[in-house]
C-alpha positions in Angstrom: -20.8 -28.5 -8.8 -19.9 -27.0 -12.2 -16.7 -25.2 -12.9 -18.8 -22.0 -13.7 -20.1 -22.1 -10.1 -16.6 -22.3 -8.8 -15.3 -19.3 -10.7 -13.9 -16.4 -8.6 -16.4 -13.6 -8.1 -16.0 -10.7 -10.6 -13.7 -8.1 -9.3 -11.7 -10.6 -7.1 -8.5 -12.4 -8.0 -6.5 -15.5 -7.1 -2.9 -14.3 -6.8 -0.2 -16.9 -7.6 3.3 -17.2 -9.1 5.2 -14.1 -10.1 2.2 -11.9 -9.2 2.1 -13.3 -5.7 5.9 -12.8 -5.3 5.6 -9.2 -6.5 2.7 -8.6 -4.1 4.7 -10.1 -1.2 7.7 -8.0 -2.1 5.6 -4.8 -1.8 4.4 -5.8 1.6 7.8 -6.9 2.9 9.4 -3.7 1.7 6.7 -1.6 3.3 7.1 -3.5 6.6 10.9 -2.9 6.5 10.6 0.8 5.6 7.9 1.6 8.2 10.2 0.1 10.9 12.9 2.5 9.7 10.6 5.4 10.4 9.3 3.9 13.6 5.7 3.5 12.5 3.8 1.1 14.8 1.8 -1.8 13.3 -2.0 -1.8 13.6 -4.5 -4.4 12.6 -8.0 -3.1 11.9 -11.4 -4.8 11.6 -12.5 -5.7 8.1 -16.0 -4.4 8.8 -17.3 -1.5 10.9 -20.6 0.2 11.6 -21.7 1.8 8.4 -21.8 5.3 9.9 -18.0 5.0 10.5 -17.5 5.3 6.7 -20.8 7.1 5.7 -20.2 10.2 8.0 -16.7 11.2 6.8 -17.2 10.1 3.2 -20.5 11.9 2.9 -23.9 10.3 2.1 -24.0 11.7 -1.4 -20.6 10.4 -2.6 -20.4 7.5 -5.0 -18.5 5.4 -2.5 -21.3 5.6 0.1 -24.3 5.6 -2.3 -23.1 3.0 -4.8 -19.8 1.3 -3.9 -19.9 0.2 -0.3 -20.6 -3.4 0.6 -23.1 -2.9 3.4 -25.3 -5.5 5.0 -27.5 -5.9 8.0 -26.3 -8.4 10.7 -28.6 -10.6 12.7 -29.0 -7.9 15.3 -30.4 -5.5 12.8 -27.3 -3.3 12.7 -25.9 -1.9 9.5 -22.3 -3.0 8.9 -19.9 -2.2 6.0 -16.8 -3.9 4.7 -14.1 -1.3 4.9 -13.7 0.7 1.6 -10.7 2.5 3.0 -8.5 2.5 6.2 -8.4 6.0 7.5 -12.0 6.3 8.9 -11.5 3.0 10.8 -8.2 4.1 12.2 -9.8 7.4 13.3 -12.6 5.4 15.0 -10.1 3.3 16.8 -8.1 6.3 17.9 -11.3 7.7 19.6 -12.7 4.5 21.1 -9.5 3.0 22.4 -8.0 6.0 24.0 -5.0 6.1 21.6 -4.8 9.9 22.3 -2.4 9.1 25.1 0.1 8.0 22.4 -0.1 11.1 20.3 1.6 11.9 18.0 0.8 8.3 17.0 2.5 6.9 13.9 0.6 3.9 12.6 1.0 1.6 9.6 -1.3 -1.2 8.3 -2.1 -3.1 5.2 -4.8 -5.5 4.0 -7.9 -5.9 1.9 -10.5 -3.3 1.1 -13.8 -3.6 -0.7 -15.7 -1.4 -3.2 -18.4 -2.4 -5.6 -17.1 -0.5 -8.7 -16.2 -1.3 -12.2 -13.0 -3.4 -12.1 -10.2 -1.6 -13.9 -6.4 -1.9 -14.3 -4.9 -2.5 -10.9 -8.2 -2.0 -9.1 -10.5 -4.8 -8.0 -13.7 -5.0 -5.9 -11.5 -6.7 -3.3 -8.2 -4.8 -3.5 -5.3 -4.3 -1.1 -3.6 -1.2 0.3 -0.7 -0.2 2.4 -1.4 2.7 4.7 0.5 5.1 6.9 -0.9 7.7 9.3 0.3 10.2 11.8 -2.5 11.1 14.3 -2.3 14.0 16.7 0.5 15.9 14.9 -0.2 19.4 13.6 3.4 20.3 12.6 4.6 20.4 9.0 7.3 18.0 10.0 4.8 15.2 10.1 3.8 15.8 6.5 7.5 15.8 5.5 8.3 12.6 7.3 5.3 10.8 5.7 6.4 12.0 2.3 10.0 11.0 2.9 8.8 7.6 3.9 6.7 7.2 0.8 9.6 8.4 -1.4 12.0 5.9 0.2 9.4 3.1 -0.2 9.1 3.7 -3.9 12.9 3.9 -4.3 13.4 0.6 -2.4 10.7 -1.0 -4.5 12.8 0.1 -7.5 9.8 1.8 -9.2 10.7 5.5 -8.5 11.9 6.1 -12.1 9.1 7.9 -13.9 7.1 8.5 -10.8 6.5 12.2 -9.8 5.4 13.6 -6.5 2.7 16.2 -7.1 2.2 18.6 -4.2 -0.3 21.2 -3.3 -1.8 23.1 -0.3 -5.5 23.4 0.5 -4.8 26.0 3.1 -6.3 26.3 6.6 -10.2 26.5 7.0 -10.2 30.3 6.4 -8.2 29.9 3.2 -10.2 27.0 2.0 -13.6 28.6 2.6 -12.6 31.8 0.7 -11.2 29.7 -2.2 -14.4 27.6 -2.3 -16.5 30.6 -2.4 -14.5 32.1 -5.3 -14.7 28.8 -7.2 -18.4 28.5 -6.8 -18.8 32.1 -8.2 -16.5 31.3 -11.1 -18.1 28.0 -12.0 -21.6 29.4 -11.7 -20.7 31.7 -14.5 -19.8 28.7 -16.7 -22.5 26.3 -15.5 -24.0 25.8 -18.9 -20.6 24.8 -20.3 -19.8 22.3 -17.6 -20.3 18.5 -17.9 -23.3 17.0 -16.2 -21.1 15.5 -13.5 -19.4 18.8 -12.8 -22.8 20.6 -12.6 -23.8 18.1 -9.9 -20.5 18.7 -8.1 -21.0 22.4 -8.3 -24.0 22.0 -6.0 -22.4 19.4 -3.7 -18.6 19.4 -3.8 -17.3 22.2 -6.1 -13.6 21.5 -5.5 -14.0 18.2 -7.2 -14.6 20.0 -10.5 -10.8 20.6 -10.5 -10.4 16.8 -10.8 -12.6 16.5 -13.9 -11.1 14.6 -16.8 -13.7 16.0 -19.2 -11.8 18.1 -21.9 -14.5 20.8 -21.8 -14.3 21.0 -18.0 -10.5 21.2 -18.1 -10.6 24.2 -20.4 -12.8 26.0 -17.9 -10.7 24.8 -14.9 -7.6 26.3 -16.5 -8.8 29.8 -15.7 -10.3 29.1 -12.3 -9.0 31.1 -9.3 -5.9 29.4 -7.7 -5.7 28.6 -4.0 -2.6 30.8 -3.7 -4.7 33.9 -4.0 -6.6 33.0 -0.8 -3.9 31.6 1.5 -3.6 33.2 4.9 -0.2 34.1 6.2 -0.3 31.0 8.5 -1.3 28.7 5.7 1.4 30.0 3.4 4.0 29.6 6.1 2.9 26.0 6.8 3.3 25.1 3.1 6.7 26.8 2.9 7.9 24.7 5.9 6.7 21.5 4.1 8.6 22.5 1.0 11.7 23.4 3.0 11.5 20.0 4.8 11.2 18.1 1.5 14.2 19.9 0.2 16.2 19.0 3.3 15.1 15.4 3.0 16.1 15.2 -0.7 12.5 14.5 -1.8 11.8 16.0 -5.3 8.4 17.3 -6.2 6.4 19.4 -8.6 3.7 21.9 -7.6 0.2 21.0 -8.9 -2.1 23.9 -7.9 -5.1 21.9 -9.2 -4.6 18.9 -6.9 -7.5 18.8 -4.4 -9.3 16.7 -1.8 -13.0 17.1 -1.9 -13.9 16.8 1.8 -14.0 19.8 4.2 -11.9 18.0 6.8 -8.8 18.0 4.5 -6.5 20.9 5.2 -3.0 22.1 4.1 -0.9 19.4 2.3 -2.3 17.3 -0.5 -0.1 15.0 -2.6 0.0 12.2 -5.1 2.8 10.1 -6.6 1.9 9.8 -10.2 3.2 7.7 -13.1 2.3 7.3 -16.8 3.2 3.6 -16.7 -0.3 2.5 -15.7 -2.4 4.3 -18.3 -5.2 6.6 -17.1 -5.0 5.2 -13.6 -1.7 7.0 -12.9 -1.8 7.6 -9.1 0.3 5.0 -7.2 0.2 6.6 -3.8 -1.7 9.5 -2.5 -2.8 11.3 0.7 -3.0 14.5 2.6 -3.6 16.3 5.9 -7.1 15.7 7.4 -7.1 17.8 10.5 -11.0 17.8 10.8 -11.7 14.1 10.3 -11.7 12.9 13.9 -14.0 15.7 14.8 -16.4 14.5 12.1 -16.6 11.2 14.0 -17.3 12.8 17.3 -13.7 13.1 18.7 -11.7 16.1 19.7 -9.8 18.2 17.3 -6.9 16.0 16.2 -4.6 17.3 13.4 -3.5 14.2 11.3 -2.0 13.3 8.0 -1.7 10.1 6.1 -1.4 8.2 2.8 -2.4 5.0 1.1 -1.2 3.0 -1.9 -2.7 0.1 -3.8 -0.6 -3.0 -3.5 -1.8 -4.3 -6.8 -0.7 -1.2 -8.7 2.7 -1.2 -6.9 3.1 -4.8 -7.8 2.4 -4.1 -11.4 5.2 -1.6 -11.5 7.5 -3.9 -9.7 6.9 -6.6 -12.3 8.4 -10.1 -11.9 10.9 -10.1 -9.1 14.2 -11.9 -9.7 13.8 -15.6 -9.1 15.1 -16.6 -5.7 16.8 -19.9 -5.3 17.2 -22.0 -2.2 20.4 -21.5 -0.3 20.8 -25.3 0.0 19.2 -28.1 -1.9 19.2 -31.4 0.1 19.1 -34.3 -2.4 18.1 -37.8 -1.5 19.8 -40.1 -4.0 18.9 -43.2 -2.0 15.6 -43.3 -0.2 17.1 -45.3 2.7 18.7 -42.1 3.8 15.5 -40.0 3.7 15.3 -39.6 7.5 18.9 -38.4 7.6 18.2 -35.9 4.8 15.1 -34.6 6.7 17.2 -34.2 9.8 19.9 -32.2 7.8 17.3 -30.0 6.2 15.7 -29.0 9.5 19.2 -28.3 10.9 20.1 -26.0 8.1 16.7 -24.2 8.3 17.2 -23.6 12.0 20.5 -21.9 11.1 18.8 -19.5 8.8 19.5 -21.2 5.4 16.6 -21.5 3.1 16.5 -25.2 2.3 14.6 -27.4 -0.1 14.4 -31.2 0.2 14.4 -33.1 -3.1 13.2 -36.6 -2.5 10.6 -37.3 -5.2 10.8 -38.6 -8.7 13.5 -40.8 -10.1 16.3 -41.1 -7.5 19.1 -41.2 -10.1 17.8 -37.9 -11.7 17.4 -35.9 -8.5 21.0 -34.5 -8.3 20.9 -33.3 -11.9 17.5 -31.6 -11.3 19.0 -29.9 -8.2 21.9 -28.6 -10.3 19.5 -27.2 -12.9 17.3 -25.6 -10.3 20.0 -23.0 -9.6 20.5 -23.8 -5.9 23.4 -22.0 -4.4 24.7 -25.3 -2.9 23.8 -28.9 -2.7 24.1 -31.6 0.0 23.5 -35.0 -1.4 22.8 -38.2 0.6 23.6 -41.5 -1.2 24.8 -45.1 -0.5 28.0 -46.0 -2.4 30.1 -49.1 -2.0 27.9 -50.2 0.8 28.5 -47.0 2.9 26.2 -44.1 3.6 27.7 -40.9 2.2 27.1 -37.2 2.3 28.7 -35.0 -0.3 28.7 -31.3 -0.9 28.6 -28.9 -3.9 29.4 -25.4 -2.7 32.1 -22.7 -2.7 34.4 -21.2 -0.2 33.0 -20.1 3.2 29.6 -21.7 2.4 31.2 -25.1 1.9 33.0 -24.8 5.2 29.8 -23.7 6.9 27.8 -26.6 5.5 30.5 -29.1 6.5 30.6 -27.6 10.0 26.8 -27.6 10.5 26.4 -31.2 9.3 29.4 -32.5 11.2 27.3 -33.8 14.0 25.0 -35.8 11.7 25.5 -39.6 12.1 24.9 -41.5 8.8 24.9 -44.9 10.6 
């Protein structure tokens, strides 16, 4: 088999070295933070029935029509590798009777799949962390999710230069009135809109507000804002979110053009944005999707959630500080290898990260251990006909190592 045959598939990656450490750091930090906020862990199937994604995402969207990895199984059923988490979580909420746990706070992470042009921080197999609150209609759920995201970015050490952009999409009455006004406004400028935005005007007019086309942006600048159409209830909901964020110490800026295209999105929409990743500046985003579970055939279930790409977060993290073993166990005479193995296992059981150095030239192992940056060293050697164990450590750690290894017999 040739090396060309063995190459990774375009849009996938083999993660190793500093990149793998940064990736793991993101996941470990996410797991720690989600426990602080009492989000329960969930593991979701990597593939679902195609309709689980096609119905909420919409048959005409690029994700469904061009990007989903769909296939027919041996039973003739259409299945799809998950392109996102939320629809699968909503399906599980309905089919597993998770309503009994509402409000249910869930967190998960893992690979997702989209057949799209690979770009910076985005691959055809990519990875996300995800947090959802299902069955919670109060603004407090939005605040808690945003506070959790804000703390996550801070604990990852990447919050500098990252801005939380916040908007409201209103309740259904507000959104419908705004949508109608936008259609009327953009129809008056149809000829000046880009081809993509002309298509969106017929299918999903709110998405025109997302356009990166300079000509579209000039037209969007004068489009009617959502605030002109908010009901009193929707306005009060957003005020409570803003007040909650202030109480939680979460800073944000209002972005009245921030939207979500699907009708099941209501009220809060948000993105954490940076200029450190070029054009692909969103590192975490989400919103309230009160109508999604109904779209899949469930009962009305107010919900809110967010997702973030692990690859993008890892790029911002950069190369984590190199971690060294707490203890390096060095075998300077191979006769004592069994004793060194016994010592290494003893130290690991006591919670000390331990590396065993027993390869290469025996007389050079100790010097290599010193150069490795190990916090402490336990060396096994034979000198003057006697088996010996000596230590290189400081203070309380030296005392602990001596105490832990006291029971070892070198005979």
